[in-house]
PDB file of N, CA, C and O in Angstrom, chain B, residues numbered from 101:
ATOM      1  N   MET B 101      23.578  -3.343  -4.456  1.00  0.00           N
ATOM      2  CA  MET B 101      22.890  -4.560  -4.353  1.00  0.00           C
ATOM      3  C   MET B 101      21.721  -4.581  -5.542  1.00  0.00           C
ATOM      4  O   MET B 101      20.797  -3.771  -5.602  1.00  0.00           O
ATOM      5  N   THR B 102      21.923  -5.530  -6.351  1.00  0.00           N
ATOM      6  CA  THR B 102      20.961  -5.691  -7.555  1.00  0.00           C
ATOM      7  C   THR B 102      19.627  -6.090  -7.091  1.00  0.00           C
ATOM      8  O   THR B 102      19.487  -6.532  -5.950  1.00  0.00           O
ATOM      9  N   ARG B 103      18.613  -5.962  -7.919  1.00  0.00           N
ATOM     10  CA  ARG B 103      17.195  -6.333  -7.744  1.00  0.00           C
ATOM     11  C   ARG B 103      17.245  -7.913  -7.591  1.00  0.00           C
ATOM     12  O   ARG B 103      16.608  -8.492  -6.711  1.00  0.00           O
ATOM     13  N   GLU B 104      18.038  -8.559  -8.503  1.00  0.00           N
ATOM     14  CA  GLU B 104      18.095 -10.024  -8.430  1.00  0.00           C
ATOM     15  C   GLU B 104      18.738 -10.507  -7.149  1.00  0.00           C
ATOM     16  O   GLU B 104      18.309 -11.541  -6.636  1.00  0.00           O
ATOM     17  N   GLN B 105      19.713  -9.854  -6.604  1.00  0.00           N
ATOM     18  CA  GLN B 105      20.282 -10.233  -5.379  1.00  0.00           C
ATOM     19  C   GLN B 105      19.255 -10.032  -4.217  1.00  0.00           C
ATOM     20  O   GLN B 105      19.110 -10.894  -3.350  1.00  0.00           O
ATOM     21  N   ILE B 106      18.553  -8.871  -4.230  1.00  0.00           N
ATOM     22  CA  ILE B 106      17.522  -8.667  -3.295  1.00  0.00           C
ATOM     23  C   ILE B 106      16.510  -9.774  -3.251  1.00  0.00           C
ATOM     24  O   ILE B 106      16.216 -10.332  -2.194  1.00  0.00           O
ATOM     25  N   ARG B 107      15.964 -10.096  -4.449  1.00  0.00           N
ATOM     26  CA  ARG B 107      14.959 -11.113  -4.546  1.00  0.00           C
ATOM     27  C   ARG B 107      15.543 -12.534  -4.151  1.00  0.00           C
ATOM     28  O   ARG B 107      14.844 -13.337  -3.533  1.00  0.00           O
ATOM     29  N   SER B 108      16.730 -12.793  -4.492  1.00  0.00           N
ATOM     30  CA  SER B 108      17.396 -14.130  -4.014  1.00  0.00           C
ATOM     31  C   SER B 108      17.470 -14.186  -2.441  1.00  0.00           C
ATOM     32  O   SER B 108      17.129 -15.225  -1.876  1.00  0.00           O
ATOM     33  N   ASP B 109      17.896 -13.124  -1.737  1.00  0.00           N
ATOM     34  CA  ASP B 109      17.925 -12.956  -0.338  1.00  0.00           C
ATOM     35  C   ASP B 109      16.553 -13.131   0.170  1.00  0.00           C
ATOM     36  O   ASP B 109      16.356 -13.927   1.087  1.00  0.00           O
ATOM     37  N   ILE B 110      15.555 -12.430  -0.367  1.00  0.00           N
ATOM     38  CA  ILE B 110      14.224 -12.565   0.146  1.00  0.00           C
ATOM     39  C   ILE B 110      13.748 -14.011   0.166  1.00  0.00           C
ATOM     40  O   ILE B 110      13.194 -14.471   1.165  1.00  0.00           O
ATOM     41  N   PHE B 111      13.966 -14.743  -0.953  1.00  0.00           N
ATOM     42  CA  PHE B 111      13.541 -16.102  -1.066  1.00  0.00           C
ATOM     43  C   PHE B 111      14.220 -16.953  -0.136  1.00  0.00           C
ATOM     44  O   PHE B 111      13.573 -17.790   0.494  1.00  0.00           O
ATOM     45  N   GLU B 112      15.618 -16.811   0.034  1.00  0.00           N
ATOM     46  CA  GLU B 112      16.296 -17.510   0.967  1.00  0.00           C
ATOM     47  C   GLU B 112      15.775 -17.371   2.499  1.00  0.00           C
ATOM     48  O   GLU B 112      15.638 -18.314   3.279  1.00  0.00           O
ATOM     49  N   LEU B 113      15.543 -16.165   2.738  1.00  0.00           N
ATOM     50  CA  LEU B 113      15.015 -15.834   4.120  1.00  0.00           C
ATOM     51  C   LEU B 113      13.611 -16.329   4.389  1.00  0.00           C
ATOM     52  O   LEU B 113      13.269 -16.786   5.480  1.00  0.00           O
ATOM     53  N   LEU B 114      12.773 -16.211   3.285  1.00  0.00           N
ATOM     54  CA  LEU B 114      11.354 -16.672   3.432  1.00  0.00           C
ATOM     55  C   LEU B 114      11.416 -18.242   3.518  1.00  0.00           C
ATOM     56  O   LEU B 114      10.640 -18.848   4.257  1.00  0.00           O
ATOM     57  N   LYS B 115      12.301 -18.850   2.793  1.00  0.00           N
ATOM     58  CA  LYS B 115      12.438 -20.343   2.955  1.00  0.00           C
ATOM     59  C   LYS B 115      12.644 -20.798   4.357  1.00  0.00           C
ATOM     60  O   LYS B 115      12.043 -21.745   4.864  1.00  0.00           O
ATOM     61  N   LYS B 116      13.618 -19.990   5.003  1.00  0.00           N
ATOM     62  CA  LYS B 116      13.941 -20.255   6.374  1.00  0.00           C
ATOM     63  C   LYS B 116      12.797 -20.063   7.299  1.00  0.00           C
ATOM     64  O   LYS B 116      12.620 -20.815   8.257  1.00  0.00           O
ATOM     65  N   THR B 117      11.951 -18.974   6.998  1.00  0.00           N
ATOM     66  CA  THR B 117      10.865 -18.622   7.838  1.00  0.00           C
ATOM     67  C   THR B 117       9.773 -19.637   7.739  1.00  0.00           C
ATOM     68  O   THR B 117       9.149 -20.028   8.725  1.00  0.00           O
ATOM     69  N   ALA B 118       9.549 -20.078   6.440  1.00  0.00           N
ATOM     70  CA  ALA B 118       8.438 -21.006   6.148  1.00  0.00           C
ATOM     71  C   ALA B 118       9.003 -22.188   5.297  1.00  0.00           C
ATOM     72  O   ALA B 118       8.789 -22.260   4.087  1.00  0.00           O
ATOM     73  N   PRO B 119       9.679 -23.041   5.934  1.00  0.00           N
ATOM     74  CA  PRO B 119      10.495 -24.113   5.179  1.00  0.00           C
ATOM     75  C   PRO B 119       9.559 -25.076   4.304  1.00  0.00           C
ATOM     76  O   PRO B 119      10.028 -25.693   3.348  1.00  0.00           O
ATOM     77  N   GLU B 120       8.281 -25.169   4.660  1.00  0.00           N
ATOM     78  CA  GLU B 120       7.446 -26.027   4.016  1.00  0.00           C
ATOM     79  C   GLU B 120       6.787 -25.407   2.659  1.00  0.00           C
ATOM     80  O   GLU B 120       6.003 -26.019   1.934  1.00  0.00           O
ATOM     81  N   THR B 121       7.210 -24.201   2.475  1.00  0.00           N
ATOM     82  CA  THR B 121       6.687 -23.371   1.237  1.00  0.00           C
ATOM     83  C   THR B 121       7.693 -23.291   0.162  1.00  0.00           C
ATOM     84  O   THR B 121       8.847 -23.677   0.349  1.00  0.00           O
ATOM     85  N   ASP B 122       7.294 -22.806  -0.945  1.00  0.00           N
ATOM     86  CA  ASP B 122       8.210 -22.466  -2.109  1.00  0.00           C
ATOM     87  C   ASP B 122       7.908 -21.006  -2.427  1.00  0.00           C
ATOM     88  O   ASP B 122       7.010 -20.709  -3.215  1.00  0.00           O
ATOM     89  N   PRO B 123       8.655 -20.105  -1.817  1.00  0.00           N
ATOM     90  CA  PRO B 123       8.536 -18.635  -1.942  1.00  0.00           C
ATOM     91  C   PRO B 123       8.704 -18.229  -3.456  1.00  0.00           C
ATOM     92  O   PRO B 123       8.096 -17.259  -3.909  1.00  0.00           O
ATOM     93  N   THR B 124       9.523 -18.978  -4.202  1.00  0.00           N
ATOM     94  CA  THR B 124       9.709 -18.567  -5.640  1.00  0.00           C
ATOM     95  C   THR B 124       8.435 -18.609  -6.438  1.00  0.00           C
ATOM     96  O   THR B 124       8.388 -18.121  -7.567  1.00  0.00           O
ATOM     97  N   ARG B 125       7.391 -19.192  -5.859  1.00  0.00           N
ATOM     98  CA  ARG B 125       6.090 -19.327  -6.534  1.00  0.00           C
ATOM     99  C   ARG B 125       5.205 -18.150  -6.288  1.00  0.00           C
ATOM    100  O   ARG B 125       4.128 -18.005  -6.866  1.00  0.00           O
ATOM    101  N   LEU B 126       5.705 -17.295  -5.393  1.00  0.00           N
ATOM    102  CA  LEU B 126       4.891 -16.055  -5.033  1.00  0.00           C
ATOM    103  C   LEU B 126       4.649 -15.105  -6.284  1.00  0.00           C
ATOM    104  O   LEU B 126       5.567 -14.814  -7.050  1.00  0.00           O
ATOM    105  N   GLY B 127       3.428 -14.672  -6.427  1.00  0.00           N
ATOM    106  CA  GLY B 127       3.187 -13.606  -7.419  1.00  0.00           C
ATOM    107  C   GLY B 127       3.696 -12.277  -6.928  1.00  0.00           C
ATOM    108  O   GLY B 127       3.854 -12.088  -5.722  1.00  0.00           O
ATOM    109  N   PRO B 128       3.966 -11.325  -7.850  1.00  0.00           N
ATOM    110  CA  PRO B 128       4.597 -10.091  -7.341  1.00  0.00           C
ATOM    111  C   PRO B 128       3.632  -9.353  -6.459  1.00  0.00           C
ATOM    112  O   PRO B 128       4.077  -8.594  -5.597  1.00  0.00           O
ATOM    113  N   ASP B 129       2.355  -9.522  -6.613  1.00  0.00           N
ATOM    114  CA  ASP B 129       1.354  -8.604  -5.869  1.00  0.00           C
ATOM    115  C   ASP B 129       0.630  -9.416  -4.838  1.00  0.00           C
ATOM    116  O   ASP B 129      -0.303  -8.902  -4.221  1.00  0.00           O
ATOM    117  N   GLU B 130       1.011 -10.687  -4.606  1.00  0.00           N
ATOM    118  CA  GLU B 130       0.475 -11.408  -3.508  1.00  0.00           C
ATOM    119  C   GLU B 130       0.898 -10.978  -2.119  1.00  0.00           C
ATOM    120  O   GLU B 130       2.034 -10.538  -1.937  1.00  0.00           O
ATOM    121  N   ASN B 131       0.065 -11.084  -1.182  1.00  0.00           N
ATOM    122  CA  ASN B 131       0.455 -10.855   0.204  1.00  0.00           C
ATOM    123  C   ASN B 131       1.342 -11.947   0.696  1.00  0.00           C
ATOM    124  O   ASN B 131       0.882 -13.084   0.790  1.00  0.00           O
ATOM    125  N   ILE B 132       2.569 -11.693   1.014  1.00  0.00           N
ATOM    126  CA  ILE B 132       3.511 -12.588   1.434  1.00  0.00           C
ATOM    127  C   ILE B 132       3.010 -13.487   2.563  1.00  0.00           C
ATOM    128  O   ILE B 132       2.983 -14.713   2.451  1.00  0.00           O
ATOM    129  N   ARG B 133       2.603 -12.807   3.692  1.00  0.00           N
ATOM    130  CA  ARG B 133       2.060 -13.568   4.781  1.00  0.00           C
ATOM    131  C   ARG B 133       0.982 -14.450   4.639  1.00  0.00           C
ATOM    132  O   ARG B 133       0.961 -15.570   5.150  1.00  0.00           O
ATOM    133  N   GLU B 134      -0.031 -13.907   3.865  1.00  0.00           N
ATOM    134  CA  GLU B 134      -1.229 -14.752   3.517  1.00  0.00           C
ATOM    135  C   GLU B 134      -0.749 -15.849   2.562  1.00  0.00           C
ATOM    136  O   GLU B 134      -1.171 -16.977   2.816  1.00  0.00           O
ATOM    137  N   ALA B 135      -0.043 -15.727   1.646  1.00  0.00           N
ATOM    138  CA  ALA B 135       0.360 -16.739   0.637  1.00  0.00           C
ATOM    139  C   ALA B 135       1.028 -17.732   1.232  1.00  0.00           C
ATOM    140  O   ALA B 135       0.713 -18.884   0.934  1.00  0.00           O
ATOM    141  N   LEU B 136       1.991 -17.518   2.106  1.00  0.00           N
ATOM    142  CA  LEU B 136       2.922 -18.482   2.781  1.00  0.00           C
ATOM    143  C   LEU B 136       2.451 -18.844   4.139  1.00  0.00           C
ATOM    144  O   LEU B 136       3.127 -19.632   4.801  1.00  0.00           O
ATOM    145  N   ASN B 137       1.290 -18.313   4.645  1.00  0.00           N
ATOM    146  CA  ASN B 137       0.708 -18.662   5.903  1.00  0.00           C
ATOM    147  C   ASN B 137       1.753 -18.359   7.061  1.00  0.00           C
ATOM    148  O   ASN B 137       2.016 -19.180   7.939  1.00  0.00           O
ATOM    149  N   ILE B 138       2.293 -17.156   6.977  1.00  0.00           N
ATOM    150  CA  ILE B 138       3.296 -16.783   7.997  1.00  0.00           C
ATOM    151  C   ILE B 138       2.520 -15.960   9.117  1.00  0.00           C
ATOM    152  O   ILE B 138       1.863 -14.956   8.840  1.00  0.00           O
ATOM    153  N   ASP B 139       2.652 -16.471  10.412  1.00  0.00           N
ATOM    154  CA  ASP B 139       2.159 -15.630  11.497  1.00  0.00           C
ATOM    155  C   ASP B 139       2.913 -14.383  11.752  1.00  0.00           C
ATOM    156  O   ASP B 139       3.957 -14.130  11.150  1.00  0.00           O
ATOM    157  N   SER B 140       2.361 -13.559  12.692  1.00  0.00           N
ATOM    158  CA  SER B 140       2.945 -12.189  12.970  1.00  0.00           C
ATOM    159  C   SER B 140       4.251 -12.353  13.557  1.00  0.00           C
ATOM    160  O   SER B 140       5.105 -11.520  13.254  1.00  0.00           O
ATOM    161  N   PHE B 141       4.584 -13.402  14.444  1.00  0.00           N
ATOM    162  CA  PHE B 141       5.887 -13.594  14.968  1.00  0.00           C
ATOM    163  C   PHE B 141       6.930 -13.871  13.975  1.00  0.00           C
ATOM    164  O   PHE B 141       8.012 -13.285  13.957  1.00  0.00           O
ATOM    165  N   ASP B 142       6.558 -14.814  13.120  1.00  0.00           N
ATOM    166  CA  ASP B 142       7.479 -15.264  12.015  1.00  0.00           C
ATOM    167  C   ASP B 142       7.760 -14.099  11.118  1.00  0.00           C
ATOM    168  O   ASP B 142       8.896 -13.889  10.693  1.00  0.00           O
ATOM    169  N   ALA B 143       6.715 -13.326  10.820  1.00  0.00           N
ATOM    170  CA  ALA B 143       6.843 -12.126   9.970  1.00  0.00           C
ATOM    171  C   ALA B 143       7.861 -11.163  10.479  1.00  0.00           C
ATOM    172  O   ALA B 143       8.679 -10.649   9.716  1.00  0.00           O
ATOM    173  N   LEU B 144       7.822 -10.911  11.757  1.00  0.00           N
ATOM    174  CA  LEU B 144       8.751  -9.987  12.407  1.00  0.00           C
ATOM    175  C   LEU B 144      10.107 -10.580  12.399  1.00  0.00           C
ATOM    176  O   LEU B 144      11.068  -9.847  12.170  1.00  0.00           O
ATOM    177  N   GLN B 145      10.276 -11.897  12.639  1.00  0.00           N
ATOM    178  CA  GLN B 145      11.526 -12.524  12.626  1.00  0.00           C
ATOM    179  C   GLN B 145      12.162 -12.530  11.159  1.00  0.00           C
ATOM    180  O   GLN B 145      13.381 -12.521  10.986  1.00  0.00           O
ATOM    181  N   PHE B 146      11.302 -12.545  10.200  1.00  0.00           N
ATOM    182  CA  PHE B 146      11.791 -12.401   8.871  1.00  0.00           C
ATOM    183  C   PHE B 146      12.312 -10.971   8.479  1.00  0.00           C
ATOM    184  O   PHE B 146      13.264 -10.817   7.714  1.00  0.00           O
ATOM    185  N   LEU B 147      11.658  -9.993   9.025  1.00  0.00           N
ATOM    186  CA  LEU B 147      12.136  -8.586   8.819  1.00  0.00           C
ATOM    187  C   LEU B 147      13.424  -8.422   9.648  1.00  0.00           C
ATOM    188  O   LEU B 147      14.295  -7.704   9.156  1.00  0.00           O
ATOM    189  N   VAL B 148      13.651  -8.987  10.825  1.00  0.00           N
ATOM    190  CA  VAL B 148      14.903  -8.913  11.544  1.00  0.00           C
ATOM    191  C   VAL B 148      15.878  -9.687  10.721  1.00  0.00           C
ATOM    192  O   VAL B 148      16.990  -9.168  10.630  1.00  0.00           O
ATOM    193  N   ALA B 149      15.698 -10.797  10.117  1.00  0.00           N
ATOM    194  CA  ALA B 149      16.581 -11.473   9.317  1.00  0.00           C
ATOM    195  C   ALA B 149      17.142 -10.756   8.152  1.00  0.00           C
ATOM    196  O   ALA B 149      18.314 -10.857   7.790  1.00  0.00           O
ATOM    197  N   ILE B 150      16.154  -9.960   7.532  1.00  0.00           N
ATOM    198  CA  ILE B 150      16.539  -9.100   6.435  1.00  0.00           C
ATOM    199  C   ILE B 150      17.529  -8.077   6.922  1.00  0.00           C
ATOM    200  O   ILE B 150      18.495  -7.794   6.214  1.00  0.00           O
ATOM    201  N   ASN B 151      17.337  -7.493   8.117  1.00  0.00           N
ATOM    202  CA  ASN B 151      18.280  -6.425   8.691  1.00  0.00           C
ATOM    203  C   ASN B 151      19.589  -7.122   8.874  1.00  0.00           C
ATOM    204  O   ASN B 151      20.615  -6.561   8.489  1.00  0.00           O
ATOM    205  N   GLU B 152      19.635  -8.351   9.454  1.00  0.00           N
ATOM    206  CA  GLU B 152      20.956  -9.063   9.675  1.00  0.00           C
ATOM    207  C   GLU B 152      21.633  -9.390   8.411  1.00  0.00           C
ATOM    208  O   GLU B 152      22.859  -9.295   8.347  1.00  0.00           O
ATOM    209  N   LYS B 153      20.950  -9.759   7.427  1.00  0.00           N
ATOM    210  CA  LYS B 153      21.588 -10.278   6.179  1.00  0.00           C
ATOM    211  C   LYS B 153      21.971  -9.184   5.276  1.00  0.00           C
ATOM    212  O   LYS B 153      23.072  -9.175   4.726  1.00  0.00           O
ATOM    213  N   MET B 154      21.021  -8.182   5.093  1.00  0.00           N
ATOM    214  CA  MET B 154      21.183  -7.117   4.109  1.00  0.00           C
ATOM    215  C   MET B 154      21.748  -5.828   4.783  1.00  0.00           C
ATOM    216  O   MET B 154      22.343  -4.964   4.140  1.00  0.00           O
ATOM    217  N   GLY B 155      21.526  -5.765   6.091  1.00  0.00           N
ATOM    218  CA  GLY B 155      21.999  -4.419   6.744  1.00  0.00           C
ATOM    219  C   GLY B 155      20.940  -3.294   6.574  1.00  0.00           C
ATOM    220  O   GLY B 155      21.239  -2.120   6.793  1.00  0.00           O
ATOM    221  N   ILE B 156      19.664  -3.683   6.167  1.00  0.00           N
ATOM    222  CA  ILE B 156      18.746  -2.704   5.920  1.00  0.00           C
ATOM    223  C   ILE B 156      17.701  -2.822   7.017  1.00  0.00           C
ATOM    224  O   ILE B 156      17.020  -3.842   7.125  1.00  0.00           O
ATOM    225  N   ASP B 157      17.573  -1.781   7.831  1.00  0.00           N
ATOM    226  CA  ASP B 157      16.526  -1.727   8.926  1.00  0.00           C
ATOM    227  C   ASP B 157      15.258  -1.318   8.288  1.00  0.00           C
ATOM    228  O   ASP B 157      15.167  -0.350   7.532  1.00  0.00           O
ATOM    229  N   ILE B 158      14.221  -2.145   8.645  1.00  0.00           N
ATOM    230  CA  ILE B 158      12.822  -1.659   8.288  1.00  0.00           C
ATOM    231  C   ILE B 158      12.051  -1.246   9.607  1.00  0.00           C
ATOM    232  O   ILE B 158      11.656  -2.060  10.442  1.00  0.00           O
ATOM    233  N   PRO B 159      11.891   0.115   9.686  1.00  0.00           N
ATOM    234  CA  PRO B 159      11.167   0.637  10.827  1.00  0.00           C
ATOM    235  C   PRO B 159       9.781   0.134  10.903  1.00  0.00           C
ATOM    236  O   PRO B 159       9.219  -0.167   9.850  1.00  0.00           O
ATOM    237  N   GLU B 160       9.149   0.004  12.069  1.00  0.00           N
ATOM    238  CA  GLU B 160       7.891  -0.415  12.149  1.00  0.00           C
ATOM    239  C   GLU B 160       6.846   0.350  11.321  1.00  0.00           C
ATOM    240  O   GLU B 160       5.923  -0.224  10.743  1.00  0.00           O
ATOM    241  N   GLU B 161       7.040   1.663  11.297  1.00  0.00           N
ATOM    242  CA  GLU B 161       6.041   2.338  10.411  1.00  0.00           C
ATOM    243  C   GLU B 161       6.119   2.137   8.904  1.00  0.00           C
ATOM    244  O   GLU B 161       5.379   2.760   8.143  1.00  0.00           O
ATOM    245  N   ASP B 162       7.030   1.255   8.482  1.00  0.00           N
ATOM    246  CA  ASP B 162       7.308   0.919   7.089  1.00  0.00           C
ATOM    247  C   ASP B 162       6.777  -0.454   6.857  1.00  0.00           C
ATOM    248  O   ASP B 162       6.739  -0.866   5.697  1.00  0.00           O
ATOM    249  N   TYR B 163       6.355  -1.219   7.856  1.00  0.00           N
ATOM    250  CA  TYR B 163       5.958  -2.652   7.693  1.00  0.00           C
ATOM    251  C   TYR B 163       4.945  -2.703   6.579  1.00  0.00           C
ATOM    252  O   TYR B 163       5.048  -3.594   5.736  1.00  0.00           O
ATOM    253  N   GLY B 164       3.950  -1.793   6.510  1.00  0.00           N
ATOM    254  CA  GLY B 164       2.868  -1.763   5.543  1.00  0.00           C
ATOM    255  C   GLY B 164       3.386  -1.650   4.093  1.00  0.00           C
ATOM    256  O   GLY B 164       2.680  -1.990   3.143  1.00  0.00           O
ATOM    257  N   LYS B 165       4.651  -1.159   3.945  1.00  0.00           N
ATOM    258  CA  LYS B 165       5.168  -0.955   2.589  1.00  0.00           C
ATOM    259  C   LYS B 165       5.884  -2.340   2.072  1.00  0.00           C
ATOM    260  O   LYS B 165       6.410  -2.403   0.961  1.00  0.00           O
ATOM    261  N   THR B 166       5.854  -3.314   2.881  1.00  0.00           N
ATOM    262  CA  THR B 166       6.604  -4.538   2.586  1.00  0.00           C
ATOM    263  C   THR B 166       5.729  -5.721   2.519  1.00  0.00           C
ATOM    264  O   THR B 166       6.234  -6.796   2.843  1.00  0.00           O
ATOM    265  N   THR B 167       4.510  -5.692   2.154  1.00  0.00           N
ATOM    266  CA  THR B 167       3.646  -6.818   2.246  1.00  0.00           C
ATOM    267  C   THR B 167       3.591  -7.722   1.117  1.00  0.00           C
ATOM    268  O   THR B 167       3.265  -8.899   1.271  1.00  0.00           O
ATOM    269  N   THR B 168       3.914  -7.197  -0.093  1.00  0.00           N
ATOM    270  CA  THR B 168       3.989  -8.040  -1.232  1.00  0.00           C
ATOM    271  C   THR B 168       5.465  -8.220  -1.745  1.00  0.00           C
ATOM    272  O   THR B 168       6.345  -7.445  -1.372  1.00  0.00           O
ATOM    273  N   LEU B 169       5.711  -9.238  -2.591  1.00  0.00           N
ATOM    274  CA  LEU B 169       6.998  -9.374  -3.108  1.00  0.00           C
ATOM    275  C   LEU B 169       7.520  -8.239  -3.730  1.00  0.00           C
ATOM    276  O   LEU B 169       8.659  -7.848  -3.474  1.00  0.00           O
ATOM    277  N   LYS B 170       6.653  -7.575  -4.670  1.00  0.00           N
ATOM    278  CA  LYS B 170       7.094  -6.494  -5.351  1.00  0.00           C
ATOM    279  C   LYS B 170       7.310  -5.265  -4.465  1.00  0.00           C
ATOM    280  O   LYS B 170       8.274  -4.528  -4.672  1.00  0.00           O
ATOM    281  N   SER B 171       6.453  -5.033  -3.502  1.00  0.00           N
ATOM    282  CA  SER B 171       6.614  -3.882  -2.644  1.00  0.00           C
ATOM    283  C   SER B 171       7.835  -3.968  -1.623  1.00  0.00           C
ATOM    284  O   SER B 171       8.475  -2.983  -1.256  1.00  0.00           O
ATOM    285  N   LEU B 172       8.059  -5.207  -1.235  1.00  0.00           N
ATOM    286  CA  LEU B 172       9.304  -5.505  -0.490  1.00  0.00           C
ATOM    287  C   LEU B 172      10.528  -5.242  -1.212  1.00  0.00           C
ATOM    288  O   LEU B 172      11.417  -4.524  -0.753  1.00  0.00           O
ATOM    289  N   THR B 173      10.588  -5.873  -2.451  1.00  0.00           N
ATOM    290  CA  THR B 173      11.775  -5.821  -3.371  1.00  0.00           C
ATOM    291  C   THR B 173      12.038  -4.305  -3.666  1.00  0.00           C
ATOM    292  O   THR B 173      13.168  -3.821  -3.600  1.00  0.00           O
ATOM    293  N   ASP B 174      10.899  -3.576  -4.002  1.00  0.00           N
ATOM    294  CA  ASP B 174      11.126  -2.188  -4.277  1.00  0.00           C
ATOM    295  C   ASP B 174      11.612  -1.367  -3.094  1.00  0.00           C
ATOM    296  O   ASP B 174      12.455  -0.477  -3.208  1.00  0.00           O
ATOM    297  N   TYR B 175      11.051  -1.707  -1.989  1.00  0.00           N
ATOM    298  CA  TYR B 175      11.463  -1.027  -0.848  1.00  0.00           C
ATOM    299  C   TYR B 175      12.989  -1.164  -0.433  1.00  0.00           C
ATOM    300  O   TYR B 175      13.674  -0.195  -0.107  1.00  0.00           O
ATOM    301  N   LEU B 176      13.421  -2.400  -0.479  1.00  0.00           N
ATOM    302  CA  LEU B 176      14.760  -2.858  -0.209  1.00  0.00           C
ATOM    303  C   LEU B 176      15.728  -2.282  -1.151  1.00  0.00           C
ATOM    304  O   LEU B 176      16.805  -1.829  -0.764  1.00  0.00           O
ATOM    305  N   GLU B 177      15.333  -2.294  -2.480  1.00  0.00           N
ATOM    306  CA  GLU B 177      16.162  -1.749  -3.582  1.00  0.00           C
ATOM    307  C   GLU B 177      16.390  -0.255  -3.320  1.00  0.00           C
ATOM    308  O   GLU B 177      17.512   0.234  -3.451  1.00  0.00           O
ATOM    309  N   LEU B 178      15.292   0.492  -2.938  1.00  0.00           N
ATOM    310  CA  LEU B 178      15.454   1.919  -2.676  1.00  0.00           C
ATOM    311  C   LEU B 178      16.241   2.130  -1.451  1.00  0.00           C
ATOM    312  O   LEU B 178      17.069   3.041  -1.451  1.00  0.00           O
ATOM    313  N   ARG B 179      16.086   1.428  -0.450  1.00  0.00           N
ATOM    314  CA  ARG B 179      16.785   1.691   0.881  1.00  0.00           C
ATOM    315  C   ARG B 179      18.305   1.250   0.623  1.00  0.00           C
ATOM    316  O   ARG B 179      19.181   1.891   1.204  1.00  0.00           O
ATOM    317  N   SER B 180      18.627   0.298  -0.132  1.00  0.00           N
ATOM    318  CA  SER B 180      19.945  -0.157  -0.297  1.00  0.00           C
ATOM    319  C   SER B 180      20.741   0.927  -1.184  1.00  0.00           C
ATOM    320  O   SER B 180      21.931   1.175  -0.989  1.00  0.00           O
ATOM    321  N   LYS B 181      19.998   1.517  -2.134  1.00  0.00           N
ATOM    322  CA  LYS B 181      20.565   2.593  -2.940  1.00  0.00           C
ATOM    323  C   LYS B 181      20.790   3.906  -2.078  1.00  0.00           C
ATOM    324  O   LYS B 181      21.736   4.665  -2.289  1.00  0.00           O
ATOM    325  N   ALA B 182      19.870   4.104  -1.120  1.00  0.00           N
ATOM    326  CA  ALA B 182      20.025   5.252  -0.360  1.00  0.00           C
ATOM    327  C   ALA B 182      20.982   5.095   0.908  1.00  0.00           C
ATOM    328  O   ALA B 182      21.141   5.974   1.755  1.00  0.00           O
ATOM    329  N   GLY B 183      21.517   4.003   0.910  1.00  0.00           N
ATOM    330  CA  GLY B 183      22.519   3.700   2.047  1.00  0.00           C
ATOM    331  C   GLY B 183      21.721   3.353   3.325  1.00  0.00           C
ATOM    332  O   GLY B 183      22.184   3.624   4.434  1.00  0.00           O
ATOM    333  N   ASN B 184      20.517   2.752   3.166  1.00  0.00           N
ATOM    334  CA  ASN B 184      19.726   2.394   4.272  1.00  0.00           C
ATOM    335  C   ASN B 184      18.952   3.706   4.875  1.00  0.00           C
ATOM    336  O   ASN B 184      18.209   3.590   5.849  1.00  0.00           O
TER     337      ASN B 184
END
């Protein structure tokens, strides 16, 4: 899975989570939840959707590693190369 594919999937899933927003305008170091006004329930649903779409499980102890677009992309890229 390429970095571009990962970002595309992230944007698609964020758009489903927060349909009134434009996730493509997120800065790499912006907090996703704050920038898109996503509550904790929707944030959890977003992480579940990542698992369903990409087959990458994000354990609860790693949630803090996925707060920005850059950190989430880096995390998913590393996990996809490691075979999850």
